[in-house]
C-alpha positions in Angstrom: 0.1 0.1 0.1 2.8 2.4 1.0 4.5 1.5 -2.6 1.1 2.6 -4.3 0.7 6.0 -2.2 4.7 6.7 -3.0 4.2 6.2 -6.6 0.9 8.2 -6.8 3.0 11.0 -5.2 5.8 10.5 -7.4 3.6 10.8 -10.1 1.7 14.0 -9.1 5.3 15.5 -8.3 6.2 15.0 -12.1 3.2 16.4 -13.8 3.2 19.5 -12.5 2.7 21.8 -9.1 -0.9 23.0 -10.4 -2.3 19.5 -10.8 -0.5 18.5 -7.2 -1.8 21.2 -5.6 -5.7 20.5 -7.0 -5.3 16.9 -5.6 -4.2 17.5 -2.1 -6.9 17.7 0.5 -5.1 19.2 3.4 -1.4 20.0 4.2 1.4 22.0 4.2 3.1 23.0 1.1 7.0 23.1 0.8 6.7 26.8 1.1 5.3 26.3 4.7 1.8 27.5 3.8 -1.3 25.7 4.5 -3.2 24.1 1.8 -6.9 23.3 2.1 -8.9 21.6 -0.8 -12.4 23.2 -1.4 -14.3 20.1 -0.1 -12.3 19.9 2.9 -13.3 24.1 3.4 -16.9 23.0 3.5 -16.4 20.1 6.3 -14.5 22.9 8.4 -17.2 25.6 7.7 -20.1 23.1 8.3 -18.4 22.1 11.4 -18.1 25.5 13.1 -21.8 26.0 12.0 -23.4 23.0 13.3 -21.4 22.7 16.3 -22.4 26.1 17.1 -18.6 27.3 17.8 -18.6 30.7 19.5 -17.0 33.2 17.7 -14.3 35.5 19.6 -14.1 38.9 19.9 -10.8 40.3 18.8 -10.1 44.2 18.7 -7.4 44.0 16.4 -7.5 43.4 12.5 -7.4 39.7 12.0 -5.4 38.6 8.8 -2.9 35.7 7.6 0.5 37.1 9.0 -1.1 38.8 12.1 -0.3 37.7 15.9 -3.0 37.3 18.0 -3.2 38.6 21.8 -2.5 36.3 24.5 -6.0 36.5 25.7 -7.5 35.1 22.6 -8.6 31.2 23.1 -7.2 29.0 20.8 -9.0 25.9 19.9 -7.6 22.5 19.0 -8.3 21.2 15.5 -10.5 18.5 15.2 -9.0 14.9 13.5 -11.7 14.9 10.6 -9.9 18.1 9.4 -6.9 16.5 8.2 -4.1 15.0 10.3 -1.7 17.6 8.8 -3.8 20.5 10.4 -3.8 19.0 14.0 -0.3 20.8 14.7 -2.4 24.0 14.4 -5.1 25.4 16.5 -8.0 27.6 15.7 -10.2 30.6 16.2 -13.5 31.4 14.9 -13.9 35.3 14.2 -16.1 37.6 12.0 -17.6 34.3 10.3 -14.2 33.2 9.2 -12.1 30.1 10.4 -8.2 31.3 11.6 -5.5 28.4 11.6 -2.9 29.5 14.0 0.6 28.5 14.7 0.2 27.6 18.9 3.8 28.6 19.5 4.0 32.0 18.0 0.1 32.6 17.9 0.6 33.7 14.4 -2.3 33.6 12.0 -1.4 30.8 9.0 -4.4 30.6 7.2 -8.1 31.8 6.6 -11.0 30.2 5.4 -13.7 32.7 4.9 
């Protein structure tokens, strides 16, 4: 099974970055940026709405690259969002889901 998976990954790498990126469900790209496929974005947004995740209030502008204040509670990423995302935490703010690097509290990805 591992050989088949590795062969598939190798084939995707040889066909070009556009095709390879389109087939990735979730993960971290070589540059360190988070990659989330459209289907997974839908799963994440549905989770926040159905579970009625309480939005946090943040006075500062929140964007990718911003550092969140220490008083903002970072939530654990559920396992069904993808194992690659488990290293991050998230916050729900202003109808957006923000993935945060917990050690630096820096926002690394946003799902609107």
